C-alpha positions in Angstrom: 26.1 104.9 -147.0 27.9 104.2 -150.3 29.9 107.1 -151.7 30.1 107.5 -155.5 33.0 109.1 -157.3 32.0 111.4 -160.2 33.3 108.8 -162.7 31.2 106.0 -161.0 28.1 108.2 -161.0 28.5 109.1 -164.6 28.9 105.4 -165.5 25.7 104.6 -163.5 23.8 107.3 -165.3 25.0 106.1 -168.7 23.9 102.5 -167.8 20.4 103.8 -166.8 20.0 105.8 -170.0 21.2 102.9 -172.2 18.5 100.7 -170.7 15.7 103.1 -171.9 14.4 104.1 -175.3 13.3 107.2 -177.2 10.1 107.8 -179.1 11.1 110.2 -181.9 7.9 110.1 -184.0 5.1 110.7 -183.4 6.7 113.3 -181.0 6.5 112.0 -177.5 4.6 113.8 -174.8 7.9 114.9 -173.2 11.5 113.6 -173.2 11.9 110.9 -170.6 15.6 110.2 -171.1 18.3 111.9 -169.1 17.9 114.0 -166.0 16.0 117.2 -165.2 12.5 115.8 -165.0 10.5 113.6 -162.7 9.4 111.0 -165.3 10.3 107.4 -165.3 9.9 105.0 -168.3 9.2 102.2 -165.8 5.9 103.9 -164.9 2.7 102.6 -166.6 1.1 103.7 -168.9 3.1 106.7 -170.2 6.3 107.1 -168.1 4.4 109.3 -165.7 3.9 112.0 -168.4 0.3 113.4 -168.3 -1.6 113.9 -171.6 -2.5 117.5 -170.8 0.9 119.1 -170.4 0.9 122.8 -171.1 1.8 123.4 -174.7 2.0 119.7 -175.2 3.1 118.0 -178.4 0.4 116.6 -180.7 1.4 115.1 -184.1 -0.8 114.9 -187.1 -1.1 111.3 -188.2 -2.7 109.8 -191.4 -6.2 108.3 -191.1 -5.1 104.8 -192.0 -2.0 104.8 -189.8 1.4 106.4 -190.0 5.1 106.2 -189.3 6.8 105.4 -186.0 10.4 106.1 -185.2 12.1 104.7 -182.2 15.6 105.2 -180.7 16.5 101.7 -179.3 19.4 101.2 -176.9 19.3 97.4 -176.4 21.0 94.6 -178.4 17.5 93.2 -178.7 14.1 94.6 -177.8 10.5 93.4 -177.9 8.2 96.2 -179.1 4.5 96.5 -178.5 2.5 99.5 -179.9 -1.0 100.3 -178.7 -3.5 103.1 -179.5 -6.2 104.8 -177.4 -8.7 107.2 -178.7 -9.7 110.5 -177.0 -8.1 113.8 -175.9 -6.8 112.4 -172.6 -6.2 108.7 -173.0 -5.6 106.3 -170.1 -6.8 103.1 -171.8 -4.8 101.9 -174.8 -7.2 99.2 -176.0 -6.2 98.9 -179.6 -3.1 97.0 -180.6 -1.1 98.2 -183.7 1.2 95.3 -183.3 -1.0 92.2 -183.1 2.3 90.3 -183.8 4.7 92.1 -181.5 8.2 92.9 -182.8 11.6 91.5 -182.0 14.1 94.2 -182.9 17.8 93.2 -183.0 20.5 95.8 -182.9 20.4 99.3 -181.5 19.9 102.7 -183.0 17.1 104.3 -185.0 14.2 102.1 -186.2 11.8 103.7 -188.6 8.6 101.9 -189.6 7.2 103.9 -192.6 3.5 102.9 -192.1 1.9 101.2 -189.1 -1.7 100.5 -190.2 -4.8 100.8 -187.9 -7.0 97.8 -187.2 -9.4 97.3 -190.1 -12.4 97.6 -187.9 -11.3 101.0 -186.5 -12.7 104.0 -188.5 -11.3 107.4 -187.5 -12.2 110.7 -189.1 -10.3 113.9 -189.6 -9.7 115.6 -186.3 -10.1 112.5 -184.1 -7.6 112.6 -181.3 -5.7 109.8 -179.8 -2.5 108.6 -178.2 0.1 106.0 -179.1 1.7 103.9 -176.4 5.0 102.2 -177.1 6.1 99.4 -174.7 9.5 97.8 -174.9 10.8 94.8 -173.1 14.5 94.0 -173.0 16.9 91.7 -171.1 16.0 93.3 -167.8 12.6 91.6 -168.0 10.8 94.9 -167.1 8.6 96.9 -169.4 9.4 100.5 -170.4 6.7 103.0 -171.5 6.5 106.1 -173.7 3.5 107.8 -175.2 2.8 110.3 -178.1 -0.4 112.3 -178.6 -1.8 112.4 -182.2 -4.6 114.0 -184.2 -5.8 112.0 -187.2 -5.7 114.1 -190.4 -6.7 113.4 -193.9 -3.8 115.6 -195.1 -1.1 113.9 -193.0 1.4 111.8 -194.8 3.7 108.9 -193.7 7.4 109.7 -193.4 9.6 108.8 -196.4 13.1 109.3 -197.8 15.6 110.8 -195.4 12.9 111.4 -192.8 12.6 107.6 -192.3 15.9 105.9 -192.1 16.7 102.9 -190.0 20.3 102.4 -188.6 22.2 99.9 -190.7 22.1 96.5 -189.2 19.0 97.1 -187.1 16.2 94.7 -188.1 12.9 93.7 -186.7 10.5 90.8 -187.2 6.9 90.4 -186.1 6.6 87.4 -183.7 3.5 85.3 -184.0 2.0 84.0 -180.8 2.1 80.5 -182.1 5.7 80.8 -182.9 6.6 82.4 -179.6 6.5 79.1 -177.6 9.0 77.5 -180.0 11.2 80.6 -180.2 10.7 81.2 -183.9 10.1 84.6 -185.4 8.5 85.3 -188.8 11.0 85.7 -191.6 11.6 88.4 -194.2 14.5 90.7 -193.9 14.6 90.2 -190.2 16.2 87.5 -188.1 14.8 84.0 -188.6 15.2 82.8 -185.1 14.3 85.2 -182.2 15.1 82.5 -179.7 18.8 82.6 -180.6 18.8 86.4 -180.1 17.6 86.1 -176.5 19.6 83.2 -175.4 20.6 83.6 -171.8 18.1 86.5 -171.2 15.7 86.7 -168.3 12.7 86.6 -170.6 11.4 83.7 -172.7 9.4 84.1 -175.8 6.5 82.2 -174.3 6.3 84.8 -171.5 6.4 87.6 -173.9 3.5 86.1 -175.9 1.4 86.3 -172.8 2.6 89.9 -172.1 1.4 90.8 -175.6 -2.1 90.1 -174.6 -1.7 92.2 -171.4 -0.3 95.2 -173.4 -3.1 94.9 -176.0 -5.7 95.6 -173.3 -3.7 98.2 -171.4 -3.1 96.2 -168.3 -0.2 97.4 -166.1 2.5 95.1 -164.8 
């Protein structure tokens, strides 16, 4: 049996925490970082957190789509965001990121408005859940979920409530570009392939994973 010194144990816990991510908005079902709970972000589909927690969190979200704020801990991260409708969701069958994201840098990422699919019509009071899936250099998926209620009165975050850490950028990655390692441009990195050089995951693999996450298939 291997014995750990307090210093080694602290370092191991810090490494584990840094490999995970936080879902700050909409408010996640329950914190899944740190100790003191039985949840694991490796667990599909929502880190093991049930939708019907006593006094659970449920955020009002705009009818056309709203803001998402993530706390990212990797030098680079692939991000997939899915939606399921209902009070107790187990099937996240709508993708809100048909072109999944390649985020470079760590810290807070705020996306002011993530629009719903054009064919999806929700009304005031419709309940649902958002699933965020990230993929980093470990090659394994991490999961967090947030429960929402669509409201006509809800507004997207703006101003100081929606600030992204300086230097953190993201780019939507088209499936067609994934096999060649190129990300779409804009303010984000022009070449996702250079960001992931030497990682355990290739862009072509992630393009396939995007399809799996869209239909809520566990790894």
